C-alpha positions, 0 to 999 in steps of 0.5 A: 867407565865414566870418569868419576868426580872426587868424593863429595865428602872428603874431596879424595880422588881415589874412588874404587869401582867394584863390580859383582852382582851390583856395582859399588863405588867406594872412596878410599879416603873416607869410606863413603860408598854408593851401590847401584841398587836402592830399595830394589830399584837399579840406578845409574850409580856413576851419575848419582856419584857425580851429581852435586847439589846446586849452590847454597841459597842465600840466608833469608832475612830475619824480620820481627814484628814491631 
């Protein structure tokens, strides 16, 4: 099994993988989960769990008409 990153929501590291007809990853700290089927399409749930958003964009300056 590929190593999983901590939970993206709570930072917890206790992530359980449950394999049956589908693979479910579940954070034992906050209950966040991912399943390997979404809208009938199989996906790599481990890669999806480990994917993180890029750094936040800096705020845009607010301009007002003179």
